[in-house]
C-alpha positions as CSV (number, residue, x, y, z in Angstrom):
1,M,111.9,90.7,111.9
2,H,115.4,90.0,113.0
3,I,118.3,92.3,113.8
4,G,122.0,92.0,114.0
5,K,124.1,91.8,117.1
6,K,124.8,95.5,117.1
7,A,121.1,96.4,117.1
8,I,120.4,93.9,119.8
9,A,123.2,95.2,121.9
10,A,121.8,98.7,121.4
11,G,118.4,97.6,122.4
12,L,119.7,96.1,125.6
13,A,121.7,99.2,126.3
14,I,118.6,101.2,126.0
15,A,116.7,98.9,128.3
16,L,119.5,99.2,130.8
17,S,119.5,103.0,130.5
18,M,115.8,103.4,131.4
19,G,116.0,103.5,135.2
20,I,116.7,99.9,136.0
21,C,117.2,99.0,139.6
22,I,120.0,96.4,139.6
23,S,120.2,94.1,142.5
24,P,123.6,92.7,143.7
25,A,125.2,90.3,141.2
26,F,124.9,86.6,141.9
27,A,125.9,83.5,140.1
28,V,123.2,82.7,137.5
29,T,122.0,79.2,137.8
30,Q,120.6,77.1,135.0
31,S,117.1,77.2,136.6
32,D,117.2,81.0,136.6
33,L,118.2,81.1,133.0
34,D,115.5,78.5,132.1
35,A,112.9,80.5,133.9
36,A,113.9,83.7,132.1
37,Q,113.9,82.0,128.7
38,A,110.5,80.5,129.4
39,K,109.1,84.0,130.3
40,L,110.8,85.6,127.3
41,S,109.3,82.9,125.0
42,S,105.9,83.6,126.4
43,L,106.3,87.3,125.8
44,A,107.7,86.7,122.3
45,D,104.7,84.6,121.4
46,G,102.5,87.6,122.1
47,L,104.6,90.1,120.3
48,E,105.4,88.3,117.1
49,P,101.9,87.9,115.7
50,L,101.0,91.5,116.6
51,E,104.1,92.8,114.9
52,Q,103.3,90.8,111.8
53,Q,99.7,92.1,111.9
54,L,100.9,95.7,112.2
55,T,103.3,95.2,109.3
56,D,100.5,93.8,107.1
57,Q,98.2,96.6,108.2
58,E,100.7,99.2,107.2
59,A,101.0,97.5,103.7
60,S,97.2,97.5,103.5
61,L,97.0,101.2,104.3
62,N,99.6,102.0,101.7
63,E,97.9,99.9,99.1
64,T,94.5,101.6,99.7
65,A,96.2,105.1,99.7
66,S,97.8,104.3,96.3
67,A,94.4,103.1,95.0
68,I,92.8,106.3,96.2
69,S,95.5,108.4,94.6
70,D,95.0,106.6,91.3
71,K,91.2,107.0,91.5
72,Q,91.5,110.7,92.3
73,A,93.6,111.1,89.1
74,E,90.8,109.4,87.1
75,I,88.3,111.7,88.7
76,D,90.4,114.7,87.8
77,D,90.6,113.5,84.2
78,T,86.9,112.9,84.0
79,T,86.2,116.3,85.5
80,Q,88.3,118.0,82.7
81,K,86.4,116.0,80.0
82,L,83.1,116.9,81.6
83,S,84.0,120.6,81.6
84,A,85.0,120.4,77.9
85,A,81.8,118.6,77.0
86,R,79.7,121.2,78.9
87,D,81.4,124.0,77.1
88,T,80.7,122.4,73.8
89,L,77.0,121.9,74.7
90,S,76.7,125.5,76.0
91,A,78.2,126.8,72.7
92,R,75.7,124.7,70.7
93,M,72.7,125.9,72.8
94,R,73.8,129.6,72.4
95,A,74.2,129.2,68.7
96,N,70.7,127.6,68.4
97,Y,69.2,130.3,70.6
98,K,70.7,133.1,68.5
99,S,69.6,131.6,65.2
100,G,66.3,130.6,66.5
101,G,67.0,126.9,65.8
102,T,66.3,125.0,62.6
103,S,62.6,124.4,61.9
104,L,61.2,122.3,59.2
105,L,59.4,125.3,57.7
106,S,62.6,127.3,57.5
107,V,64.3,124.5,55.7
108,I,61.5,124.1,53.2
109,F,61.0,127.9,52.4
110,G,64.7,128.5,52.6
111,S,65.4,126.1,49.8
112,S,65.7,127.3,46.2
113,S,65.3,124.0,44.5
114,A,64.4,120.3,45.2
115,E,68.1,119.5,45.4
116,D,68.7,122.4,47.8
117,L,65.8,121.1,49.9
118,V,67.2,117.6,50.2
119,S,70.6,119.1,51.1
120,N,69.2,121.4,53.8
121,I,67.1,118.7,55.4
122,Y,70.2,116.4,55.5
123,Y,72.4,119.0,57.2
124,A,69.6,120.1,59.6
125,D,69.3,116.5,60.7
126,K,73.0,116.2,61.2
127,I,73.0,119.3,63.4
128,S,70.2,117.8,65.5
129,D,72.2,114.6,65.8
130,Q,75.3,116.5,67.0
131,D,73.3,118.3,69.7
132,A,71.8,115.0,70.9
133,Q,75.3,113.4,70.9
134,T,76.7,116.3,72.9
135,I,74.0,116.1,75.5
136,E,74.4,112.3,75.8
137,T,78.2,112.7,76.2
138,V,77.7,115.2,79.0
139,K,75.2,112.9,80.7
140,D,77.5,109.9,80.4
141,L,80.5,111.8,81.8
142,E,78.4,113.0,84.8
143,D,77.3,109.5,85.5
144,Q,80.9,108.2,85.3
145,L,82.1,111.0,87.6
146,N,79.4,110.3,90.2
147,S,80.3,106.6,90.1
148,E,84.0,107.3,90.5
149,K,83.3,109.6,93.5
150,N,81.2,107.0,95.1
151,E,84.0,104.4,94.7
152,L,86.5,106.9,96.1
153,E,84.3,107.5,99.2
154,Q,83.9,103.8,99.7
155,Q,87.7,103.4,99.6
156,Q,88.2,106.1,102.1
157,D,85.6,104.5,104.5
158,E,87.5,101.2,104.2
159,Q,90.8,103.0,104.8
160,Q,89.3,104.7,107.9
161,Q,88.2,101.4,109.3
162,T,91.6,99.8,108.6
163,L,93.3,102.8,110.3
164,S,91.1,102.4,113.4
165,D,91.9,98.7,113.6
166,T,95.6,99.4,113.2
167,Q,95.6,102.0,116.0
168,S,93.9,99.5,118.3
169,Q,96.5,96.8,117.5
170,A,99.3,99.3,117.9
171,Q,98.1,100.1,121.5
172,E,98.0,96.4,122.3
173,Y,101.5,96.0,120.9
174,Q,102.8,98.8,122.9
175,A,101.2,97.4,126.1
176,K,102.9,94.0,125.4
177,V,106.3,95.7,124.8
178,A,105.9,97.6,128.1
179,E,105.3,94.3,129.8
180,A,108.4,92.9,128.2
181,Q,110.4,96.0,129.2
182,A,109.2,95.7,132.8
183,Y,110.1,92.0,133.0
184,Y,113.6,92.7,131.5
185,D,114.2,95.5,133.9
186,S,113.3,93.2,136.8
187,L,116.1,90.7,135.9
188,D,119.5,90.7,137.6
189,S,122.2,92.4,135.5
190,E,124.1,89.1,135.3
191,L,121.1,87.4,133.9
192,Q,120.5,90.2,131.5
193,Q,124.0,89.7,130.2
194,E,123.3,86.0,129.7
195,I,120.2,86.9,127.7
196,A,122.1,89.4,125.7
197,V,124.6,86.7,124.7
198,Q,121.8,84.4,123.7
199,A,120.1,87.1,121.6
200,A,123.3,87.9,119.9
201,D,124.0,84.2,119.1
202,N,120.5,83.5,117.8
203,A,118.7,86.4,116.1
204,S,115.6,84.3,115.8
205,S,115.4,83.5,119.5
206,S,112.7,84.7,121.9
207,A,115.3,86.9,123.6
208,A,116.1,88.6,120.3
209,T,112.4,89.1,119.5
210,V,111.8,90.8,122.9
211,T,114.9,93.0,122.7
212,Q,114.1,93.9,119.1
213,A,110.6,95.0,120.2
214,I,112.0,97.1,123.1
215,Q,114.5,98.8,120.8
216,T,111.8,99.5,118.1
217,V,109.3,101.1,120.6
218,A,111.8,103.0,122.7
219,P,115.0,103.5,120.7
220,S,117.8,105.9,121.8
221,T,117.2,109.5,120.9
222,T,120.8,110.5,121.6
223,A,122.5,108.5,118.9
224,T,124.4,110.5,116.3
225,A,124.6,110.0,112.6
226,T,127.4,107.7,111.4
227,D,127.4,108.5,107.8
228,D,130.0,110.6,106.0
229,T,127.7,113.6,105.5
230,D,128.3,117.1,107.0
231,D,127.2,117.7,110.5
232,D,125.8,121.2,109.9
233,T,122.3,121.3,111.1
234,S,119.4,123.3,109.6
235,T,115.9,123.9,110.7
236,G,112.8,123.6,108.6
237,G,110.7,120.9,107.1
238,G,107.0,121.0,106.8
239,T,104.3,118.4,107.6
240,S,102.1,116.6,105.3
241,N,99.3,114.7,107.0
242,S,97.7,112.7,104.3
243,Y,98.4,110.9,101.0
244,T,97.4,112.7,97.8
245,G,93.8,112.0,97.2
246,S,93.0,111.0,100.7
247,S,90.7,113.3,102.8
248,S,90.8,111.2,105.9
249,S,91.2,113.5,108.9
250,T,92.8,110.8,111.0
251,N,96.0,111.1,108.9
252,S,97.1,114.1,110.8
253,S,100.4,113.8,112.6
254,S,101.0,114.7,116.2
255,N,104.0,115.8,118.1
256,S,106.4,113.1,119.4
257,N,108.0,113.2,122.8
258,S,111.3,112.5,121.1
259,S,112.8,115.4,119.1
260,S,114.6,115.0,115.8
261,S,117.0,117.4,114.2
262,E,117.7,117.8,110.5
263,S,121.3,117.4,109.4
264,S,122.3,118.9,106.0
265,S,124.2,116.8,103.5
266,G,125.5,117.3,100.1
267,S,122.5,115.6,98.5
268,S,119.5,117.6,97.4
269,S,115.8,116.9,97.7
270,S,112.8,118.2,95.8
271,S,109.2,118.6,96.8
272,S,106.5,118.4,94.2
273,S,103.4,117.5,96.2
274,G,102.1,116.0,99.5
275,G,104.2,118.2,101.8
276,N,107.7,119.7,102.3
277,A,110.9,117.7,102.6
278,I,113.9,119.0,104.4
279,E,116.1,120.8,101.9
280,G,119.2,118.6,101.2
281,G,118.4,116.3,104.2
282,G,119.4,113.0,102.6
283,L,120.7,110.1,104.7
284,S,121.8,112.3,107.6
285,A,118.1,113.4,108.0
286,A,117.2,109.7,108.3
287,Y,119.7,109.2,111.0
288,A,118.4,112.3,112.8
289,A,114.9,111.0,112.6
290,R,115.6,107.9,114.7
291,G,113.3,107.9,117.7
292,S,110.5,109.7,115.9
293,R,107.1,108.1,116.3
294,Y,105.3,106.2,113.5
295,V,102.1,107.9,112.4
296,W,100.5,106.7,109.2
297,G,100.4,109.4,106.5
298,A,102.9,111.6,108.3
299,T,106.0,113.0,106.5
300,G,107.7,114.7,109.4
301,P,109.4,116.5,111.0
302,D,108.5,114.7,114.2
303,T,106.4,111.8,113.0
304,F,106.6,109.5,109.9
305,D,105.3,106.5,108.1
306,C,107.7,104.4,106.0
307,S,107.4,106.3,102.7
308,G,106.9,109.6,104.5
309,L,110.4,109.2,106.0
310,V,111.8,108.7,102.5
311,C,109.9,111.8,101.2
312,Y,111.2,113.8,104.1
313,C,114.8,112.8,103.4
314,Y,114.8,112.8,99.6
315,G,111.7,114.7,98.3
316,Y,108.8,113.6,96.1
317,A,110.5,113.0,92.8
318,R,109.6,109.3,92.9
319,G,106.1,109.8,94.4
320,R,104.5,109.6,97.8
321,T,103.6,105.9,98.2
322,T,105.7,102.8,98.1
323,Y,103.8,101.7,95.0
324,E,104.6,105.0,93.2
325,M,108.3,104.7,94.3
326,I,108.6,101.2,92.9
327,A,106.9,102.1,89.6
328,S,109.2,105.1,89.3
329,L,112.4,103.1,89.9
330,Q,111.3,100.4,87.4
331,A,110.3,103.0,84.8
332,S,113.7,104.8,85.1
333,G,115.7,101.6,85.0
334,D,117.0,102.1,88.5
335,W,115.3,99.0,90.0
336,K,117.7,96.6,91.6
337,T,116.7,92.9,92.2
338,S,119.7,91.8,94.1
339,R,120.8,92.8,97.6
340,S,124.4,92.9,96.4
341,E,123.5,95.7,94.1
342,L,122.4,98.0,96.9
343,S,124.4,101.0,97.8
344,V,124.2,103.1,101.0
345,G,121.4,105.5,100.7
346,D,119.3,103.4,98.3
347,L,115.7,102.7,98.9
348,V,115.0,99.1,99.9
349,F,111.7,97.4,99.8
350,P,111.0,94.4,102.1
351,S,107.6,94.3,100.5
352,S,105.5,96.4,98.1
353,G,103.9,98.1,101.0
354,H,107.1,99.0,103.0
355,V,110.3,100.9,102.3
356,G,113.4,101.8,104.2
357,I,116.7,103.6,103.5
358,Y,119.7,101.2,103.1
359,I,122.7,101.9,105.3
360,G,124.9,98.9,104.5
361,N,125.6,95.6,106.2
362,G,122.1,94.3,105.6
363,Q,120.5,97.1,107.6
364,M,118.1,100.0,107.0
365,I,116.7,103.0,108.7
366,H,112.9,102.8,108.5
367,A,109.6,103.6,110.2
368,P,108.6,100.0,110.9
369,H,104.9,100.1,111.7
370,P,102.2,101.7,113.9
371,G,103.2,101.5,117.5
372,A,106.9,101.7,116.7
373,K,109.5,104.4,116.1
374,V,112.0,105.2,113.4
375,C,115.0,102.9,114.0
376,I,117.8,100.9,112.5
377,G,116.8,97.3,111.7
378,S,117.7,94.5,109.4
379,V,116.5,94.1,105.9
380,Y,114.3,91.2,107.0
381,S,112.9,90.6,103.5
382,F,113.7,91.9,100.0
383,I,111.7,92.3,96.8
384,G,113.9,95.1,95.3
385,G,115.3,98.5,95.7
386,G,117.1,101.3,93.9
387,T,118.8,104.6,93.9
388,Y,116.7,107.7,94.6
């Protein structure tokens, strides 16, 4: 992922604000700069693959969550059909019990003529077939439901394993970022300035990669919203700790060291399932959430995953997962396939498994991946977007 000059400058400012002991200034030599660049390159080599793995893991978690949600919907539908079939079977059994059933003797002696006998035998046979078919329908639905539940449990086990792997990778990533932060802090201020210039001039450089990582893991928590919404603050906002259909207990959110406040704007949000969004939070709520920790499955108010941040700011009208949001945008005709079509406040999707809120100038507010925090970053890739 790459960021613009403003984001890099912000990342460096953050690094400089974190208790750096600055030694007296001296003239930076080329050998000093070469040594620093070599170290930064080494640090970047460790950070880049981990960051990509975490991004891929987040997409994998979201994909599994979406599949679980779809499977749960199928189970709910099958459960309703099974209930209806059982009711039908119960009614048939009660009717047969009250009438004593239909025996061959009752058919024979209850017939007034040969034609009546043939007719009675025909209808008795049909009633027997109907009972058998009802029983078979119930049995088939029960088998289908058990199969679907087993599949769902398997998906949840796979999701749990993926989540555990992701948490381990996130810890490794944070350790490497801490190493990069410590190294950067140890540099002379004049050398830091040289590195800042290098990072600003080349967003794909090792210096840019390191400062991006520092900014993502430890962004400023004192930045204020820069949009045009009102500054009135409101309290509230609930917490939803798992996707619909997921029973994994590890999706619970935990408190973050950085606090976030909710600013009210003119937009409105709705909540239909999966948790409570801040009422009327909109884009200003996204700005206020910067610095909040990424926790997969969390929808605020202190921790978020990528789609959870969107739901916290806008509600659940377009679903809980990125896949549901994309499908909703496409179904309503609001899907945009060109970056030039995006407006401030639109949803933007770097991939089918990740979403951010567009703020203009090729940037978005998003919860990047496990191990990171809500921050402003570049729209590093683009498959589409749309107005919420």
